[in-house]
C-alpha positions as CSV (number, residue, x, y, z in Angstrom):
1,M,-19.4,47.5,6.1
2,K,-23.1,46.8,7.1
3,N,-24.1,44.5,10.0
4,K,-26.2,41.6,9.2
5,D,-29.2,41.6,11.4
6,I,-31.0,38.2,10.3
7,Y,-29.4,34.9,10.9
8,L,-30.8,31.6,9.7
9,Q,-31.0,30.2,13.2
10,D,-33.6,32.9,14.1
11,I,-35.9,32.4,11.1
12,K,-39.4,31.1,11.7
13,P,-42.0,30.1,9.3
14,G,-43.9,32.9,7.9
15,D,-41.1,35.5,8.5
16,K,-40.4,38.0,5.8
17,I,-36.8,37.7,4.9
18,A,-34.7,40.8,3.7
19,S,-31.1,40.1,4.6
20,S,-27.6,38.7,2.9
21,F,-26.5,35.2,2.8
22,L,-23.7,33.1,1.3
23,V,-24.7,30.9,-1.6
24,A,-23.3,27.6,-0.8
25,E,-25.1,25.7,-3.9
26,K,-27.2,26.8,-6.9
27,N,-28.6,24.9,-9.7
28,M,-31.3,25.1,-12.2
29,A,-34.2,22.7,-12.3
30,F,-37.5,22.4,-14.3
31,S,-41.1,21.5,-13.1
32,Q,-43.2,18.7,-14.7
33,K,-44.8,21.5,-16.8
34,G,-41.2,22.7,-17.9
35,S,-41.0,25.9,-15.9
36,A,-37.6,26.8,-14.8
37,Y,-36.8,27.3,-11.1
38,L,-33.5,27.6,-9.0
39,N,-32.6,25.4,-6.1
40,V,-30.3,27.4,-3.9
41,R,-28.4,26.4,-0.6
42,L,-28.1,29.6,1.6
43,K,-25.5,29.7,4.4
44,D,-24.4,31.8,7.2
45,K,-22.4,31.3,10.4
46,T,-25.4,29.8,12.1
47,G,-26.4,27.1,9.7
48,E,-27.8,26.5,6.2
49,I,-31.2,26.5,4.6
50,D,-32.7,25.7,1.2
51,G,-34.1,28.2,-0.9
52,K,-36.3,28.3,-4.1
53,V,-36.7,30.9,-6.9
54,W,-40.0,30.2,-8.7
55,D,-40.5,33.2,-10.6
56,N,-37.9,34.9,-13.1
57,A,-35.5,31.9,-12.5
58,M,-33.9,32.3,-15.8
59,A,-33.2,36.0,-15.4
60,L,-32.2,35.7,-11.7
61,D,-29.8,32.9,-12.6
62,Q,-27.5,35.3,-14.4
63,V,-27.3,37.6,-11.5
64,F,-25.4,35.7,-8.8
65,K,-23.5,32.4,-8.6
66,K,-22.3,29.7,-6.1
67,G,-19.8,31.4,-3.6
68,D,-21.5,34.9,-3.8
69,I,-22.7,36.6,-0.9
70,V,-26.1,38.0,-1.9
71,Y,-28.9,40.3,-0.5
72,M,-32.2,38.7,-1.0
73,E,-36.0,39.0,-0.3
74,G,-38.4,36.5,0.3
75,R,-40.5,34.5,2.9
76,A,-39.8,31.6,5.0
77,Q,-42.2,28.7,4.7
78,T,-42.4,24.9,5.6
79,Y,-42.0,22.3,3.0
80,R,-42.2,18.6,4.0
81,N,-41.6,19.4,7.5
82,A,-38.4,21.4,6.5
83,L,-37.9,25.2,6.5
84,Q,-37.0,26.9,3.2
85,I,-37.1,30.3,1.8
86,S,-39.2,31.3,-1.3
87,I,-36.7,33.9,-2.9
88,I,-38.3,36.9,-4.7
89,T,-35.4,39.2,-5.5
90,V,-31.6,38.7,-5.3
91,K,-28.7,41.1,-5.9
92,P,-25.0,40.6,-5.1
93,C,-23.4,42.4,-2.4
94,A,-20.4,44.5,-2.8
95,P,-17.3,43.1,-0.8
96,E,-16.9,46.2,1.3
97,D,-20.5,45.8,2.4
98,V,-20.0,42.4,4.0
99,D,-17.9,40.7,6.9
100,P,-17.2,37.0,5.7
101,S,-17.3,36.1,9.5
102,D,-20.9,36.5,9.5
103,Y,-21.5,33.9,6.6
104,L,-19.0,31.2,7.7
105,P,-18.3,29.4,10.9
106,V,-15.6,31.1,13.1
107,S,-13.5,29.9,15.9
108,K,-15.1,30.0,19.4
109,V,-11.8,31.2,20.8
110,D,-10.8,35.1,20.6
111,T,-8.4,35.4,17.6
112,T,-6.9,38.5,19.2
113,A,-5.9,36.7,22.5
114,M,-4.6,33.6,20.6
115,F,-2.3,35.6,18.1
116,Q,-1.0,37.3,21.2
117,D,-0.2,34.0,22.7
118,I,1.7,33.2,19.3
119,L,3.8,36.5,19.7
120,A,4.6,35.6,23.3
121,Y,6.2,32.2,22.3
122,I,8.2,34.1,19.6
123,D,9.3,36.4,22.0
124,A,10.5,33.6,24.3
125,I,12.8,32.0,21.4
126,S,16.4,32.4,22.5
127,S,17.9,31.5,18.9
128,E,18.4,35.0,17.2
129,P,18.1,33.5,13.6
130,I,15.0,31.7,14.6
131,K,13.3,34.8,16.2
132,K,14.2,36.9,13.3
133,L,12.5,34.4,11.1
134,L,9.3,34.2,13.0
135,T,9.3,37.9,13.4
136,A,9.7,38.4,9.6
137,F,6.5,36.4,9.1
138,F,4.1,37.3,12.1
139,Y,5.1,41.0,12.6
140,D,4.2,41.5,8.9
141,E,0.7,43.1,8.7
142,K,-0.6,41.2,5.8
143,T,0.7,37.7,6.8
144,A,-0.7,38.3,10.4
145,D,-4.2,39.1,9.0
146,L,-4.4,36.2,6.8
147,F,-3.1,33.9,9.6
148,R,-5.8,35.2,12.0
149,R,-8.5,34.6,9.5
150,A,-7.6,31.3,7.5
151,P,-9.1,27.9,8.2
152,A,-6.9,25.0,8.9
153,A,-8.6,22.6,6.3
154,K,-11.6,22.5,3.9
155,G,-13.1,19.2,5.0
156,F,-11.4,17.5,8.1
157,H,-10.5,19.6,11.2
158,H,-10.7,23.3,12.3
159,I,-12.9,24.0,9.3
160,Y,-13.8,27.6,10.3
161,L,-12.3,31.1,10.2
162,G,-9.5,31.3,12.6
163,G,-9.2,27.5,12.7
164,L,-5.4,27.8,11.4
165,L,-4.5,30.2,14.2
166,E,-6.3,28.0,16.7
167,H,-4.8,24.7,15.6
168,T,-1.3,26.1,15.5
169,L,-1.6,27.5,18.9
170,S,-2.7,24.2,20.1
171,V,0.0,22.4,18.4
172,V,2.7,24.8,19.8
173,R,1.2,24.3,23.4
174,L,1.6,20.5,23.1
175,L,5.1,20.9,21.8
176,D,5.8,23.3,24.8
177,H,4.9,20.4,27.0
178,A,6.8,17.9,24.9
179,A,10.0,20.0,25.3
180,K,9.8,20.1,28.9
181,H,9.0,16.2,29.0
182,Y,12.0,15.4,26.5
183,P,14.9,17.8,27.4
184,Q,16.8,16.3,24.4
185,L,14.6,18.2,22.1
186,N,15.9,21.5,20.6
187,R,13.0,23.6,22.0
188,D,13.5,26.7,19.8
189,L,13.4,24.6,16.6
190,L,10.4,22.7,17.9
191,I,8.4,25.7,18.8
192,A,9.3,27.4,15.5
193,G,8.5,24.3,13.5
194,G,5.2,24.2,15.3
195,I,4.4,27.7,14.4
196,L,5.3,27.5,10.8
197,H,4.2,23.9,10.0
198,D,1.1,25.1,8.3
199,I,2.0,28.5,7.2
200,G,1.2,27.7,3.8
201,K,-2.5,27.4,4.3
202,I,-2.9,31.1,4.6
203,Y,-2.7,31.0,0.5
204,E,-3.6,27.3,0.0
205,F,-7.2,28.2,0.6
206,S,-9.5,31.1,-0.2
207,Y,-11.8,32.1,2.4
208,D,-13.5,35.5,1.6
209,G,-16.6,33.4,0.5
210,L,-16.9,29.6,0.6
211,I,-13.9,28.0,2.0
212,A,-12.2,26.5,-1.1
213,Y,-8.7,25.6,-2.5
214,S,-6.8,28.2,-4.3
215,D,-5.3,27.5,-7.6
216,E,-1.8,27.4,-5.8
217,G,-3.5,25.3,-3.2
218,R,-4.6,22.7,-5.8
219,M,-1.6,22.6,-7.9
220,I,1.3,22.9,-5.3
221,G,-0.1,22.5,-1.7
222,H,0.7,23.9,1.5
223,L,3.8,21.9,2.4
224,V,5.8,23.0,-0.6
225,M,4.2,26.5,-0.4
226,G,5.4,26.7,3.1
227,V,9.0,25.8,2.4
228,E,9.0,28.5,-0.5
229,M,7.7,31.0,2.0
230,I,10.4,30.3,4.7
231,D,13.0,30.2,1.8
232,K,12.0,33.8,0.7
233,K,12.1,35.0,4.4
234,I,15.5,33.4,5.0
235,E,17.0,35.1,2.0
236,S,16.4,38.5,3.9
237,I,18.2,37.4,7.0
238,P,22.1,37.8,7.0
239,D,24.0,34.7,7.8
240,F,21.1,32.4,8.6
241,P,22.7,29.0,9.6
242,A,22.4,26.6,6.6
243,Q,21.9,23.6,8.9
244,L,19.0,25.3,10.7
245,A,17.3,26.3,7.5
246,L,17.6,22.5,6.3
247,K,16.0,21.3,9.5
248,L,13.0,23.7,9.3
249,R,12.5,22.8,5.7
250,H,12.7,19.1,6.6
251,I,9.8,19.8,9.4
252,I,7.5,21.6,7.0
253,L,8.0,18.7,4.3
254,S,7.7,15.9,6.7
255,H,5.0,16.9,9.0
256,H,2.2,14.7,7.4
257,G,4.3,11.8,8.4
258,E,3.7,9.3,5.9
259,F,3.9,9.1,2.0
260,E,0.1,8.2,1.7
261,F,-0.8,11.3,3.7
262,G,0.8,13.6,1.2
263,S,4.1,14.0,2.8
264,P,7.1,14.1,0.4
265,K,9.5,13.1,3.3
266,R,9.0,11.1,6.5
267,P,10.2,12.7,9.6
268,K,14.0,12.1,10.1
269,T,14.8,14.3,13.0
270,L,13.6,14.1,16.6
271,E,11.9,17.5,16.3
272,A,10.1,16.5,12.9
273,L,8.8,13.5,14.5
274,V,7.4,15.0,17.6
275,I,5.7,17.9,15.4
276,H,4.2,15.2,13.1
277,F,2.5,13.4,15.9
278,M,1.4,16.6,17.8
279,D,0.0,18.0,14.7
280,D,-1.9,14.7,13.9
281,L,-3.3,14.5,17.6
282,D,-4.7,18.0,17.6
283,A,-6.2,17.5,14.2
284,K,-8.0,14.3,15.1
285,V,-9.2,15.4,18.4
286,N,-10.9,18.6,16.8
287,A,-12.2,16.4,14.0
288,F,-13.6,13.8,16.5
289,E,-15.3,16.3,18.6
290,S,-16.7,18.3,15.7
291,F,-18.3,15.2,14.2
292,V,-19.7,14.1,17.5
293,A,-21.2,17.7,18.0
294,A,-22.7,17.6,14.3
295,D,-24.3,14.2,15.1
296,A,-26.0,15.6,18.4
297,A,-29.5,15.7,16.7
298,N,-29.4,12.0,16.4
299,A,-30.3,11.4,20.1
300,D,-31.7,7.8,19.4
301,S,-28.1,6.5,19.7
302,D,-25.1,6.9,21.9
303,W,-23.1,6.3,18.7
304,T,-22.6,8.6,15.6
305,T,-23.2,7.5,12.0
306,Y,-20.2,5.9,10.2
307,N,-17.3,8.3,9.8
308,R,-15.4,7.9,6.6
309,F,-12.3,9.8,7.9
310,F,-11.8,7.6,11.0
311,E,-13.4,4.7,9.2
312,R,-15.4,3.8,12.5
313,Y,-18.5,4.7,14.4
314,L,-17.6,7.3,17.2
315,Y,-19.0,6.9,20.7
316,K,-20.9,9.9,21.9
317,G,-21.4,8.8,25.5
318,K,-24.6,8.9,27.5
């Protein structure tokens, strides 16, 4: 695997560029004289930039597509007060030559440390059936690798590699506090539900290039996928309590809370109710902070632009 040595945030006008980038957008256009050229949006973990292919556009259009990671050569220049890259040559990169975390935003928290914290919560579970179920998931190498890398969403919260792990651990920590505050809760069920509530997302999204929905993600979704995954693991655990399995399935299917938010069931147990609210809280705090941070360049106002998810302007503070 080759190290990427040039990042978009470091490029200045006039620089010669010879590096790899993720193609976030690509479309063919034509000048007033009828000459074809390509508009390209290039991306890495530090930002995005527009690129143009002026020469051999028709030929190069066949070489790469949206979502590819490509090696390109060109020169950075300023056009209408914005930096862009005039691209001369392009060729696709072999998957083994790139690290996806160079091209997509990544959690700022160490994923190895976060995953160890998840394992510590599993080790502290007193219910043997629940511990066996969680161990079957998170001591499986393939599942663990996907869980460490997956984003938590495509367009709302924790939209970066490691986002699912970061979100899950945050929810579990909130649930840990809730279990201490409300002793009537079944702590083992609560923690297990928190750890597994979004497990289907490791297959709902593809994230080796652009973060996108997989076919299964679009057609089935992570709630149903999560239940299917849990059922499959439970089949391999002898004498797993049927009522416990039912409660876990209900937590997964109800954690979005309301029908209009894609939840096929609304929470009907105390643990499912608490998991729904903690999940919703953590997602919205992250989304709020991310939107405020993205609006930081707008220094003329203490308020963000209108946010369609929250359906309001958000206060940035002074």
